[in-house]
N, C-alpha and C positions, 0 to 999 in steps of 0.2 A: 324876793324866789324864794325855791325853797330851803330849807334846815336839809338837809339828807344833798341836797343834790352838791356835782364836786365843784360846783363854784361860786359855792356858799360861802362868804367867810365864815362860816366854824372850818370845809376844810381848805383855808390856805395857815391855820395859828398851828401848829405844831410842839407834839414833845422827842425828845430823846427815845429814840427806839421806834416811830413811830417810820411808816411803807411811803414817801412820797413815788405816783404815777405820773408820771408821761405816759398821753394815751400817742399810741399810736398818729400818723396822717396822711398812709396811703394804705392802701390795700394787700394786705401780705407782709405788710412791715411789725417787727412787732413788739410792744409796750416795753417799755420801761419801768424799770423799780431800782426805788433803792434803798437801803436805812436807814433814819435820821439820825446823824451820829452828836452832833449839837442844832442849838436854834440860835444862834448869832443876831437877829435879834428883837425888838422887844416882842414881848407879850405875845411869844408866841411864832412873829412870824418872821420875814426872811429878810437875813436872806442864811442858808442851812448849808449845818458840811456836813456830804455825806458821805452812805462806803452802795457802791454800780453792783446788784446782784449779777450782773451776765460777764463783768468781770474780777469787782472787787477792786476794783481805783476807788481814788478819793478828794473828791475833790467843793468848792466855794458850790452850789445851786440855788440862783436864782431864779422860779419856777412860775412859764407863763401864763396864761390861758387855755394851756390843750394838758397842767398836770393840775393832781393833785392829792390829799392829805388824807390819804390809811389812820384813820384816830385806833389804834389796837388795846383790844379790850387788858387789862394787865391783872395778876389774881395780888388780894391784900397779901399781905403777912401776918 
């Protein structure tokens, strides 16, 4: 599978500050996203502690096949 694919292993590893995106299942349903606050698994793997952008609540989330990690670019200091 291509490296840039949302289902590739690279999109299952996260760092604090990355974005978790959950794709909608139904037409008209919104895509959900969350900021990754903590990576609880080994080597960037799940579960993740996240803050949901739509309502601000925090939860522990185990991503399914409908989700991917969007790696955000970080500036060097």
